[in-house]
C-alpha positions as CSV (number, residue, x, y, z in Angstrom):
1,M,241.9,-68.9,37.5
2,G,243.2,-68.1,33.9
3,N,241.9,-65.4,31.7
4,Q,242.8,-65.7,27.9
5,F,242.5,-61.8,27.8
6,L,245.3,-61.4,30.2
7,E,247.5,-63.8,28.4
8,G,249.9,-64.0,25.2
9,N,249.4,-60.9,23.2
10,F,246.2,-60.0,25.2
11,A,248.5,-59.1,28.1
12,P,249.4,-55.6,28.5
13,V,252.5,-53.6,28.0
14,S,253.9,-51.7,30.7
15,Q,255.8,-48.9,29.0
16,E,255.1,-45.9,27.1
17,H,257.5,-45.4,24.2
18,T,258.7,-42.5,22.0
19,I,260.9,-43.9,19.2
20,T,262.2,-41.8,16.4
21,E,264.7,-44.4,14.8
22,L,262.5,-47.1,13.3
23,E,263.7,-50.0,11.2
24,V,261.9,-50.6,7.8
25,T,261.7,-53.6,5.6
26,G,260.6,-53.0,2.0
27,R,259.3,-49.5,1.3
28,I,256.8,-47.1,2.5
29,P,254.8,-45.6,-0.4
30,E,255.5,-41.6,-0.9
31,Y,251.7,-41.0,-0.8
32,L,251.4,-42.0,2.7
33,D,251.5,-38.8,4.6
34,G,249.7,-39.1,8.2
35,R,249.3,-41.3,11.3
36,Y,248.1,-44.9,11.6
37,L,246.5,-45.0,15.0
38,R,245.1,-47.9,16.9
39,N,243.3,-48.2,20.4
40,G,242.8,-51.0,22.8
41,P,242.5,-52.1,26.4
42,N,245.8,-52.2,28.3
43,P,245.2,-52.4,32.2
44,L,247.5,-50.1,34.0
45,S,247.1,-51.7,37.6
46,E,246.8,-55.4,38.6
47,V,243.2,-56.8,37.7
48,D,241.4,-59.9,39.0
49,P,241.7,-62.8,36.3
50,A,238.3,-64.0,37.7
51,T,236.4,-61.0,36.7
52,Y,238.3,-59.1,34.3
53,H,236.6,-58.5,30.9
54,W,238.5,-57.7,27.8
55,F,236.5,-54.7,27.1
56,M,237.0,-53.0,30.3
57,G,240.9,-52.3,30.3
58,D,242.3,-48.9,30.5
59,G,242.8,-47.2,27.0
60,M,246.1,-47.1,25.3
61,V,246.7,-45.6,22.0
62,H,249.4,-46.6,19.5
63,G,250.3,-44.5,16.7
64,V,253.0,-44.4,13.8
65,R,253.8,-41.3,11.9
66,L,254.5,-41.7,8.1
67,R,255.7,-39.1,5.7
68,D,257.9,-38.8,2.6
69,G,258.5,-42.6,2.5
70,R,259.8,-42.6,6.0
71,A,258.5,-43.8,9.4
72,E,259.1,-40.6,11.6
73,W,258.0,-42.1,14.9
74,Y,256.2,-44.6,16.9
75,R,254.4,-43.6,20.2
76,N,252.0,-45.4,22.6
77,R,250.2,-43.6,25.4
78,W,247.6,-44.4,28.1
79,V,244.5,-42.2,27.6
80,R,244.9,-40.1,31.0
81,N,241.3,-40.0,32.5
82,P,241.5,-38.8,36.1
83,Y,242.0,-42.4,37.4
84,V,245.0,-43.2,35.0
85,A,246.5,-39.6,35.3
86,E,246.5,-39.9,39.1
87,L,248.4,-43.3,39.0
88,L,250.8,-42.4,36.2
89,D,251.5,-38.8,36.9
90,G,250.6,-38.4,40.6
91,K,248.0,-35.7,39.8
92,R,244.4,-35.3,39.3
93,T,242.9,-34.0,36.1
94,P,239.5,-32.4,35.8
95,G,236.5,-34.8,35.4
96,P,234.3,-37.4,37.2
97,E,236.1,-39.8,39.4
98,C,233.3,-42.4,39.4
99,G,231.1,-44.2,36.6
100,F,232.3,-45.8,33.6
101,S,234.9,-42.8,33.0
102,A,237.1,-44.7,35.3
103,I,237.7,-47.1,32.3
104,G,239.2,-44.5,29.8
105,A,238.3,-44.6,26.1
106,N,239.7,-47.9,24.8
107,T,237.9,-48.8,21.7
108,N,238.6,-46.7,18.7
109,V,240.5,-43.6,17.7
110,I,239.7,-41.2,14.8
111,S,240.7,-37.7,13.5
112,H,237.7,-35.2,13.0
113,A,237.7,-31.4,12.8
114,G,241.5,-31.1,13.3
115,K,241.1,-33.2,16.4
116,T,242.4,-36.8,17.5
117,L,239.6,-38.5,19.5
118,A,239.9,-41.6,21.6
119,L,236.5,-43.4,21.6
120,I,234.4,-45.8,23.7
121,E,230.8,-46.4,24.2
122,A,228.1,-47.0,26.8
123,G,227.9,-43.6,28.2
124,V,231.7,-43.2,28.7
125,A,233.3,-39.7,27.6
126,A,235.5,-39.5,24.5
127,Y,239.0,-37.9,25.0
128,E,240.7,-35.6,22.9
129,L,244.4,-36.2,22.3
130,T,247.2,-34.1,20.7
131,D,248.9,-35.2,17.5
132,E,251.6,-36.8,19.5
133,L,248.9,-38.8,21.4
134,D,249.0,-36.9,24.8
135,T,245.7,-36.4,26.5
136,V,244.2,-33.0,26.2
137,G,241.0,-33.7,28.1
138,Q,237.3,-35.0,27.6
139,C,235.6,-34.2,24.5
140,D,232.1,-33.4,24.3
141,F,232.1,-31.6,21.1
142,D,232.4,-28.2,22.5
143,G,229.4,-28.5,24.7
144,T,227.1,-29.5,21.8
145,L,226.9,-33.3,22.7
146,P,227.1,-33.8,26.7
147,G,227.3,-37.3,27.8
148,G,229.1,-40.2,26.2
149,Y,229.5,-41.0,22.5
150,T,230.1,-44.2,20.6
151,A,233.0,-46.4,19.5
152,H,231.7,-46.4,15.9
153,P,230.9,-43.2,14.2
154,K,230.6,-43.4,10.5
155,R,231.9,-40.5,8.2
156,D,229.7,-39.4,5.4
157,P,232.1,-39.5,2.4
158,E,230.1,-36.8,0.6
159,T,229.5,-34.4,3.4
160,G,232.3,-35.3,5.8
161,E,230.0,-35.4,8.8
162,L,230.2,-38.0,11.5
163,H,227.1,-40.2,11.9
164,A,226.7,-42.2,15.2
165,V,224.3,-44.1,17.4
166,S,225.1,-43.9,21.2
167,Y,223.8,-46.0,24.2
168,F,223.9,-45.9,28.0
169,F,222.2,-48.3,30.4
170,G,221.1,-45.4,32.5
171,N,218.9,-44.0,29.5
172,G,216.4,-47.1,29.8
173,N,214.9,-48.0,26.5
174,R,216.5,-45.1,24.4
175,V,219.5,-44.9,22.2
176,Q,220.6,-41.6,20.5
177,Y,221.4,-40.9,16.8
178,S,223.7,-37.8,16.3
179,V,225.3,-35.9,13.4
180,I,228.5,-34.2,14.1
181,D,229.3,-31.5,11.4
182,V,232.7,-30.9,9.9
183,H,233.4,-28.2,12.5
184,G,233.1,-30.7,15.4
185,H,229.8,-29.7,16.8
186,A,226.5,-31.8,16.8
187,R,224.0,-30.5,14.5
188,R,221.3,-33.0,15.1
189,T,220.2,-35.4,17.9
190,V,217.4,-37.9,17.9
191,D,216.4,-40.2,20.7
192,I,215.2,-43.6,19.4
193,E,213.1,-46.0,21.4
194,V,214.3,-49.5,21.5
195,T,213.0,-52.6,23.2
196,G,214.8,-52.4,26.5
197,S,218.5,-51.5,27.2
198,P,220.7,-53.2,24.6
199,M,224.4,-53.1,23.9
200,M,224.3,-51.4,20.6
201,H,228.0,-51.5,19.5
202,D,227.5,-50.3,16.0
203,F,225.2,-49.2,13.3
204,S,224.9,-48.7,9.6
205,L,224.6,-45.8,7.4
206,T,223.4,-45.6,3.8
207,E,222.8,-42.6,1.5
208,N,219.3,-42.5,2.6
209,H,218.8,-44.5,6.0
210,V,220.1,-45.1,9.5
211,V,220.0,-48.9,10.6
212,F,219.8,-49.8,14.5
213,Y,220.8,-53.1,15.6
214,D,218.4,-53.8,18.7
215,L,219.8,-57.4,19.5
216,P,219.6,-59.7,22.5
217,V,222.7,-58.5,24.4
218,T,221.3,-56.4,27.2
219,F,222.1,-54.7,30.4
220,N,221.9,-57.3,33.2
221,A,220.7,-56.0,36.4
222,E,221.9,-59.1,38.5
223,A,225.4,-58.8,37.1
224,A,225.5,-55.2,37.9
225,V,224.0,-55.5,41.5
226,N,226.2,-58.4,42.4
227,L,229.3,-56.1,41.7
228,T,228.0,-53.2,43.3
229,V,225.7,-54.2,46.3
230,P,226.4,-55.8,49.6
231,P,224.7,-59.3,49.7
232,I,222.0,-58.5,52.2
233,L,220.8,-55.8,49.9
234,R,220.9,-57.4,46.5
235,T,217.4,-58.7,46.2
236,P,215.7,-55.4,46.7
237,A,218.2,-53.7,44.6
238,K,217.7,-56.1,41.7
239,L,214.0,-55.6,41.8
240,V,214.6,-51.7,41.8
241,V,217.0,-51.8,38.7
242,S,215.0,-54.2,36.8
243,A,211.7,-52.2,37.5
244,M,213.4,-49.1,36.1
245,L,215.3,-50.4,33.1
246,G,213.3,-49.9,29.9
247,R,210.8,-47.8,31.6
248,V,212.3,-44.7,33.1
249,R,215.6,-43.2,33.3
250,I,217.9,-44.6,36.1
251,P,218.5,-41.8,38.7
252,D,222.2,-40.5,38.5
253,P,223.2,-41.6,41.9
254,I,222.3,-45.3,41.2
255,S,223.8,-45.2,37.6
256,A,226.9,-43.6,38.8
257,R,227.5,-46.0,41.8
258,A,226.8,-49.1,39.5
259,A,229.1,-47.7,36.7
260,G,231.9,-46.9,39.2
261,K,232.0,-50.4,40.8
262,I,231.7,-52.3,37.5
263,A,234.5,-50.3,35.9
264,S,238.3,-50.1,36.8
265,N,239.1,-53.1,34.7
266,G,236.1,-55.4,35.9
267,D,233.3,-57.4,34.8
268,L,231.0,-56.2,32.0
269,P,227.2,-55.9,33.0
270,Y,225.7,-57.0,29.7
271,R,224.7,-60.4,29.2
272,W,222.9,-62.6,26.3
273,N,219.4,-62.3,27.0
274,P,217.2,-65.0,25.2
275,R,213.8,-63.3,26.0
276,Y,214.9,-60.1,24.1
277,P,213.5,-59.9,20.5
278,A,216.2,-59.5,17.8
279,R,215.4,-56.9,15.2
280,I,216.9,-54.1,13.2
281,G,215.3,-50.6,12.8
282,V,215.4,-48.5,9.5
283,M,215.0,-44.8,9.7
284,P,215.3,-42.1,6.8
285,R,218.2,-40.0,7.6
286,E,216.0,-36.9,8.2
287,G,213.5,-38.8,10.2
288,G,212.6,-39.3,13.9
289,N,211.6,-42.0,16.4
290,A,208.1,-42.2,14.8
291,D,209.6,-43.0,11.3
292,V,211.7,-46.0,12.3
293,R,210.3,-49.3,10.8
294,W,211.4,-52.6,12.7
295,F,212.2,-55.9,11.2
296,E,212.6,-59.2,12.9
297,V,216.0,-61.2,12.4
298,E,217.0,-64.5,13.8
299,P,218.6,-64.2,17.3
300,C,222.2,-63.3,17.0
301,Y,224.7,-60.5,17.8
302,V,226.5,-58.0,15.5
303,F,229.4,-56.0,16.8
304,H,230.6,-54.9,13.4
305,P,228.6,-54.3,10.0
306,L,231.1,-54.2,7.1
307,N,229.0,-51.8,5.2
308,A,225.6,-51.1,3.9
309,Y,223.8,-49.5,0.9
310,D,220.6,-48.8,-0.7
311,E,219.6,-50.9,-3.6
312,G,216.0,-49.9,-5.1
313,D,213.5,-50.8,-2.5
314,S,216.0,-52.7,-0.5
315,I,218.9,-52.2,1.9
316,I,221.8,-54.4,1.9
317,L,223.7,-55.0,5.2
318,D,226.9,-56.9,5.2
319,V,227.7,-58.0,8.7
320,V,229.8,-60.2,11.0
321,R,227.1,-62.3,12.8
322,H,227.8,-64.0,16.2
323,P,225.3,-66.8,17.0
324,K,225.5,-65.8,20.7
325,M,227.5,-63.4,22.8
326,F,228.3,-63.2,26.6
327,D,226.2,-66.3,27.5
328,S,228.8,-68.9,28.6
329,Q,231.9,-67.0,28.1
330,P,232.3,-64.2,30.7
331,H,235.4,-62.5,29.8
332,G,234.8,-61.6,26.0
333,P,233.7,-63.0,22.7
334,G,233.8,-66.7,22.2
335,E,230.2,-68.1,21.7
336,G,230.9,-69.7,18.4
337,A,232.5,-68.8,15.0
338,P,231.4,-65.2,13.7
339,T,230.4,-65.5,10.1
340,L,230.2,-63.0,7.2
341,D,226.4,-62.7,6.4
342,R,224.2,-60.4,4.0
343,W,221.0,-59.2,5.2
344,T,218.7,-57.8,2.7
345,V,215.9,-55.7,4.1
346,D,212.9,-55.6,1.6
347,L,211.1,-52.4,2.4
348,T,208.2,-53.3,0.2
349,A,207.7,-56.9,1.8
350,G,208.5,-55.8,5.3
351,K,211.0,-58.7,5.9
352,V,214.8,-59.5,6.0
353,L,216.4,-62.0,3.7
354,E,219.4,-63.6,5.8
355,E,222.2,-65.2,3.6
356,R,225.6,-66.6,4.7
357,L,228.4,-65.3,2.4
358,D,231.4,-66.8,4.3
359,D,231.3,-69.4,7.0
360,R,234.9,-69.0,8.2
361,G,235.2,-67.3,11.7
362,Q,236.2,-63.7,11.2
363,E,235.9,-60.2,12.7
364,F,236.9,-56.7,12.4
365,P,235.5,-56.2,8.9
366,R,236.6,-53.0,7.0
367,V,235.6,-51.4,3.8
368,D,237.0,-48.5,1.6
369,E,236.0,-45.5,3.7
370,R,235.3,-43.6,0.6
371,L,232.3,-46.0,0.0
372,V,230.6,-45.9,3.6
373,G,227.0,-46.1,2.7
374,R,227.5,-46.8,-0.8
375,R,227.8,-50.2,-3.1
376,H,231.3,-51.8,-2.4
377,R,233.1,-54.5,-4.2
378,Y,235.8,-55.4,-1.7
379,G,235.8,-55.9,2.1
380,Y,238.5,-57.0,4.5
381,S,238.4,-59.0,7.7
382,V,240.8,-61.0,10.1
383,A,240.5,-64.7,10.5
384,A,239.4,-65.4,14.0
385,E,237.5,-68.6,14.9
386,D,236.1,-67.5,18.2
387,G,235.9,-63.8,17.4
388,A,238.4,-62.5,19.5
389,T,241.8,-64.4,19.0
390,P,243.2,-63.9,15.5
391,S,244.8,-66.6,13.4
392,D,247.6,-65.9,10.9
393,S,245.3,-64.6,8.1
394,L,243.7,-61.8,6.7
395,Y,240.7,-62.2,4.2
396,K,239.9,-60.0,1.2
397,H,236.3,-60.6,0.0
398,D,235.3,-59.6,-3.6
399,F,231.5,-59.4,-3.7
400,E,231.2,-58.9,-7.3
401,A,233.0,-62.0,-8.2
402,G,231.6,-64.0,-5.3
403,S,235.3,-65.0,-4.1
404,S,237.8,-64.2,-1.6
405,A,241.6,-64.3,-1.3
406,V,243.7,-65.2,1.9
407,R,246.9,-63.7,3.0
408,S,248.6,-65.9,5.7
409,F,251.2,-64.1,7.6
410,G,253.0,-67.4,8.8
411,R,253.0,-69.5,12.1
412,G,252.9,-67.4,15.3
413,R,252.2,-64.2,13.5
414,Q,248.8,-62.7,14.2
415,P,247.3,-59.7,12.4
416,G,244.9,-57.2,14.0
417,E,242.4,-55.0,12.1
418,F,243.6,-53.6,8.8
419,V,242.4,-50.5,7.1
420,F,242.5,-49.4,3.4
421,V,244.4,-46.2,2.2
422,P,243.8,-45.2,-1.3
423,A,246.9,-44.5,-3.4
424,S,245.0,-41.0,-4.3
425,A,241.7,-39.3,-3.9
426,G,240.4,-40.7,-7.2
427,A,242.1,-44.2,-6.8
428,A,240.3,-47.3,-7.7
429,E,238.8,-49.2,-4.8
430,D,241.6,-51.6,-4.3
431,D,244.4,-49.3,-5.4
432,G,246.4,-48.5,-2.3
433,V,247.6,-50.2,0.7
434,L,246.1,-52.2,3.5
435,M,247.7,-51.4,6.9
436,G,247.6,-52.9,10.2
437,F,249.7,-54.4,13.3
438,V,250.9,-58.0,13.1
439,F,252.4,-59.5,16.2
440,D,255.2,-62.0,16.0
441,A,255.1,-64.5,18.9
442,A,258.7,-65.5,18.1
443,T,260.3,-61.9,18.7
444,Q,257.3,-60.6,21.1
445,R,257.2,-57.6,18.8
446,S,254.8,-56.2,16.4
447,D,255.2,-54.7,12.9
448,L,252.9,-51.9,11.2
449,T,252.5,-54.0,8.1
450,L,251.8,-52.4,4.6
451,L,250.1,-54.6,1.9
452,D,249.3,-54.1,-1.6
453,A,245.4,-54.1,-1.5
454,A,245.1,-55.7,-5.0
455,T,247.6,-58.5,-4.5
456,L,247.9,-58.8,-0.5
457,E,251.7,-58.9,-1.1
458,T,253.8,-57.2,1.5
459,V,254.8,-53.7,0.4
460,G,256.8,-52.7,3.6
461,A,256.9,-53.4,7.1
462,I,257.8,-50.9,10.1
463,H,259.3,-52.7,13.0
464,L,258.3,-51.5,16.6
465,P,260.4,-51.9,19.5
466,D,257.6,-53.7,21.6
467,R,254.4,-55.4,21.0
468,V,250.9,-54.0,20.3
469,P,248.4,-56.0,22.4
470,H,245.5,-57.6,20.7
471,G,242.8,-54.6,20.7
472,F,240.3,-53.1,18.9
473,H,240.1,-50.5,16.2
474,G,242.4,-48.1,14.3
475,N,242.3,-45.7,11.4
476,W,244.5,-43.9,9.1
477,A,244.6,-40.0,10.0
478,P,245.8,-38.1,6.9
479,T,247.8,-35.0,7.4
480,A,245.2,-32.1,6.9
């Protein structure tokens, strides 16, 4: 049985590189002093194509160091959780050996409070890496935030704090909002009640509000039990797990057993749930569970908001909207074209206006990080008709002009997520470069490509010795 997420540039690479001599075409702007980092799934051992889900591969972080107009190095490293460390290095590292921790942080990578952090969600531990991408160990923010974190924290551009919403199926009908201060410690956590046990991949932040996406992709007891329990015991096990979800916390032995069997590059126990209400919650930043207001939306799924901001008595949410998720496609996104939509939450009228901004399939939306939670003019996304496989194009959206520009990289060249880096701290919103990996099918290699954000023309390209598989998220980590 074939699996598109194990083929082409979804297939894993088998080697870790340390390359200090990199060929460059064009130029690298002198103001770029830091590392471009990108994380994604890269199964280390053989997996079963019939059950492998794209989101479940072992984490691998890729990085390119830029300074003084030069590309100093390229490195790629598996995130060494106990499972990966034993396979690669023949030694055990401290940490649990069961549960979703068997996956390894495979979704995002950021820098905060002097640390490089590989991130994932669903109760899985974040991992600290060195500047050279070697694994230090699990990160619980110096003991101030035990348990898992999220794949998508958002940095407040004014305070420098990280805001996040975390979920875990063992927590039943609760997700957790947290704020990590500039020293890397949790200064605030708030438990929020939701309808059941949703896959809350991301959230939105404005200057005054936190927005929760409680949408109909939920933990599926049948999928989890089928993967973890012998056939003769599946019926009573499903009844037990279903009874507990959304009502009480799943006992640790049960959640650990389920997570451990599901992990190790296997299936994902979340499915489209047509009986689950689709809604978004709005909470004042300093509020609590009792302050959340809930608003109904049309059934859909949102992995990634582009940005959000307050506008009078309304909140503007620009999101990539999938019509469904994990219903008929068992291995990853692919339930219809994801579109760029705008949801206007009218706090006075108590309703949400939903508009279509762009009906072309696209994913991995990004905005100038200096404008997180503030009004933005520009946004960037990758053309992807099914939400997973990129085409050859990158979109730049101008929300003020109501227009968009397209950069095509040419036949057989596929871009991943691109991030914006300003030319200086006070530069205009599109004064700087967009950077991201572009895979070339003809050479089976990837380039770190730098585009002029204003024109989308190529400024420079750093040619890597191998390909970077289609993965998830990356960020620019400037030198402190």
